[in-house]
Wavefront OBJ file of the C-alpha trace (Angstrom):
o trace
v -10.845 -12.041 4.586
v -13.499 -9.759 3.132
v -14.897 -9.890 -0.388
v -13.055 -6.743 -1.505
v -9.768 -8.340 -0.418
v -10.440 -11.486 -2.444
v -11.341 -9.317 -5.425
v -8.151 -7.315 -4.893
v -6.025 -10.454 -5.139
v -7.728 -11.396 -8.417
v -7.154 -7.817 -9.577
v -3.425 -8.119 -8.805
v -3.182 -11.231 -10.955
v -5.195 -9.803 -13.849
v -3.107 -6.614 -13.799
v 0.103 -8.695 -13.727
v 1.153 -6.719 -10.667
v 1.534 -10.031 -8.818
v 3.809 -12.492 -10.579
v 5.256 -15.876 -9.745
v 8.676 -17.131 -10.824
v 12.168 -16.292 -9.591
v 12.915 -12.703 -8.603
v 15.919 -11.102 -6.925
v 14.739 -8.588 -4.354
v 16.459 -5.431 -3.157
v 17.436 -7.395 -0.050
v 19.305 -9.896 -2.224
v 16.845 -12.677 -1.465
v 15.498 -14.789 -4.321
v 11.722 -14.755 -4.075
v 9.192 -17.018 -5.849
v 6.779 -14.103 -6.161
v 6.935 -10.377 -6.833
v 4.553 -7.445 -6.452
v 5.093 -4.483 -8.775
v 2.718 -1.545 -8.432
v 4.213 -0.047 -11.590
v 1.954 -2.383 -13.569
v -1.041 -0.215 -12.647
v -0.702 2.089 -15.624
v -4.159 2.379 -17.158
v -7.133 4.476 -16.116
v -9.411 1.524 -15.400
v -6.784 -0.109 -13.189
v -5.993 3.081 -11.275
v -9.687 3.800 -10.698
v -10.209 0.295 -9.312
v -7.058 0.503 -7.214
v -8.446 3.593 -5.505
v -11.559 1.648 -4.503
v -9.487 -1.027 -2.758
v -7.432 1.572 -0.907
v -10.576 3.448 0.135
v -12.154 0.230 1.407
v -9.070 -0.602 3.468
v -8.867 2.975 4.741
v -12.377 2.743 6.185
v -11.279 -0.212 8.302
v -8.518 1.961 9.734
v -10.325 5.289 10.115
v -14.093 5.666 9.837
v -13.930 9.417 9.208
v -10.776 10.213 7.205
v -10.716 13.738 5.814
v -7.353 13.732 4.007
v -5.505 11.069 2.015
v -1.770 11.776 1.797
v 0.513 10.132 -0.774
v 4.307 10.351 -0.402
v 6.138 11.119 -3.656
v 6.347 9.466 -6.041
v 4.244 6.295 -6.044
v 1.908 7.610 -3.380
v 0.790 10.516 -5.564
v -1.564 8.640 -7.944
v -2.691 6.493 -5.013
v -3.902 9.423 -2.902
v -5.707 10.951 -5.880
v -7.430 7.720 -6.950
v -8.352 6.942 -3.326
v -9.949 10.371 -2.841
v -11.907 9.928 -6.080
v -13.032 6.463 -4.954
v -14.336 7.872 -1.684
v -16.571 10.219 -3.657
v -17.636 7.670 -6.271
v -18.201 4.608 -4.074
v -18.852 6.033 -0.606
v -20.263 9.517 -1.334
v -17.634 11.176 0.834
v -15.765 14.320 -0.133
v -12.234 13.515 1.036
v -9.259 15.774 0.284
v -5.898 14.631 -1.053
v -2.374 15.889 -0.533
v 1.137 14.888 -1.561
v 4.677 16.165 -1.256
v 7.378 17.243 -3.658
v 10.812 15.679 -3.534
v 12.292 19.166 -3.800
v 10.906 22.330 -2.240
v 9.462 24.836 -4.713
v 10.564 28.444 -4.149
v 8.235 30.139 -6.651
v 4.499 30.232 -7.367
v 2.626 28.715 -4.438
v 5.958 27.442 -3.104
v 6.500 24.863 -0.405
v 6.743 21.095 -0.289
v 3.089 20.067 0.023
v 0.642 20.064 -2.887
v -3.129 19.933 -2.511
v -4.963 20.274 0.779
v -2.760 21.273 3.724
v -4.051 19.312 6.741
v -5.307 21.356 9.699
v -5.931 20.446 13.324
v -9.467 19.378 12.364
v -8.231 16.811 9.830
v -7.784 13.063 10.156
v -5.049 11.961 7.756
v -4.382 8.507 6.310
v -1.183 7.905 4.343
v -1.252 5.581 1.311
v 1.705 3.903 -0.388
v 2.458 0.718 -2.296
v 4.794 -1.428 -0.179
v 7.193 -1.302 2.761
v 10.801 -2.341 2.309
v 12.663 -1.080 5.361
v 10.146 1.631 6.221
v 12.696 4.452 6.366
v 11.127 6.543 3.600
v 7.667 6.180 5.153
v 8.936 7.322 8.558
v 10.596 10.322 6.929
v 7.392 11.259 5.078
v 5.230 10.975 8.197
v 7.663 13.016 10.283
v 7.799 15.662 7.562
v 4.007 15.811 7.429
v 3.746 16.155 11.204
v 6.343 18.925 11.252
v 4.507 20.953 8.606
v 0.835 20.407 9.462
v -1.484 20.006 12.432
v -3.490 17.097 11.039
v -3.866 13.887 13.056
v -2.133 11.075 11.150
v -4.017 7.936 12.094
v -2.389 5.327 9.900
v -0.750 4.039 6.755
v -2.280 1.753 4.126
v -0.107 -0.366 1.823
v -1.166 -2.801 -0.880
v 0.670 -6.006 0.055
v 2.484 -7.048 3.227
v 5.128 -9.669 2.427
v 5.394 -10.556 6.148
v 9.172 -10.840 5.903
v 11.892 -10.204 8.436
v 13.991 -7.117 7.803
v 17.795 -7.047 7.842
v 17.720 -6.777 11.631
v 15.542 -9.854 11.928
v 12.457 -7.894 12.930
v 9.116 -7.119 11.335
v 9.389 -4.098 9.008
v 5.704 -3.223 9.369
v 5.736 -3.417 13.165
v 9.003 -1.456 13.317
v 7.503 1.283 11.147
v 4.324 1.410 13.216
v 6.328 1.794 16.424
v 8.842 4.316 15.068
v 6.263 6.513 13.330
v 3.565 5.942 15.965
v 0.897 5.038 13.422
v -1.189 1.979 12.689
v -0.073 0.204 9.515
v -2.391 -2.023 7.512
v -2.136 -3.839 4.215
v -5.041 -4.440 1.873
v -3.821 -8.052 1.803
v -0.885 -10.074 3.122
v 1.001 -12.881 1.436
v -0.909 -15.272 3.703
v -4.203 -13.945 2.341
v -2.858 -14.629 -1.139
v -1.870 -18.173 -0.128
v -5.355 -18.742 1.254
v -7.182 -17.436 -1.810
v -5.190 -18.257 -4.938
v -4.069 -21.928 -4.964
v -5.975 -23.808 -7.656
v -8.096 -20.778 -8.498
v -8.730 -20.143 -12.193
v -8.552 -16.531 -13.339
v -9.310 -15.860 -16.993
v -8.923 -19.545 -17.815
v -5.564 -20.103 -16.104
v -4.680 -21.471 -12.685
v -3.346 -18.472 -10.788
v -1.213 -20.451 -8.337
v -0.216 -24.039 -8.992
v 0.651 -26.504 -6.231
v 4.321 -26.158 -7.185
v 4.228 -22.375 -6.806
v 2.330 -22.687 -3.525
v 5.016 -24.985 -2.123
v 7.752 -22.590 -3.279
v 6.071 -19.617 -1.579
v 5.505 -21.617 1.617
v 9.158 -22.704 1.648
v 10.273 -19.106 1.154
v 8.076 -17.910 4.011
v 9.288 -20.673 6.305
v 12.792 -19.251 5.863
v 12.151 -15.504 5.795
v 8.740 -14.759 7.289
v 8.303 -13.084 10.647
v 7.107 -15.339 13.423
l 1 2 3 4 5 6 7 8 9 10 11 12 13 14 15 16 17 18 19 20 21 22 23 24 25 26 27 28 29 30 31 32 33 34 35 36 37 38 39 40 41 42 43 44 45 46 47 48 49 50 51 52 53 54 55 56 57 58 59 60 61 62 63 64 65 66 67 68 69 70 71 72 73 74 75 76 77 78 79 80 81 82 83 84 85 86 87 88 89 90 91 92 93 94 95 96 97 98 99 100 101 102 103 104 105 106 107 108 109 110 111 112 113 114 115 116 117 118 119 120 121 122 123 124 125 126 127 128 129 130 131 132 133 134 135 136 137 138 139 140 141 142 143 144 145 146 147 148 149 150 151 152 153 154 155 156 157 158 159 160 161 162 163 164 165 166 167 168 169 170 171 172 173 174 175 176 177 178 179 180 181 182 183 184 185 186 187 188 189 190 191 192 193 194 195 196 197 198 199 200 201 202 203 204 205 206 207 208 209 210 211 212 213 214 215 216 217 218 219 220 221 222 223
């Protein structure tokens, strides 16, 4: 694990985007932890979030020219990531996102921002993967409307859980959409970094919470 990944985990805790307790997921499972990207609501947080996405993007594609964010949560992510490339890496990277509904007036169309061309290398950014269906749809839409080479997808946290079919949601998405998928961190990175660690005077993950997360993963994690 790299330093920026360890810092990202601390950032998740400080932003209260990563919480421990008892949470009912969309799948119906009861999880001892929850990641909510909606907690990133302030300028300082969003600026820092872009840095982490940019850092992860460089591990996936050394020369990205466009960051694409699927509506809606991907929109602020692609913008903050493009800004971070300029601020931290002195690279002028374009950003683009889609509308949920096609606009038939003004500039029209579905895409907003830079429209990728055949010379572009595109990386998609989003928060999490549930079943991957919306990500596949967004990538297929982008391929049908542009000539840019889509090299991969970056998400914040990979829960490493089996999907409803018993498979790996991330691997299934990568195969279906024919892209490489990477997370800034996985739940196993979090388990490696957080137990016993004090953040702002409080232990971020107690032994009890660690055991609960490990038990949950032993039941639901992909092999």
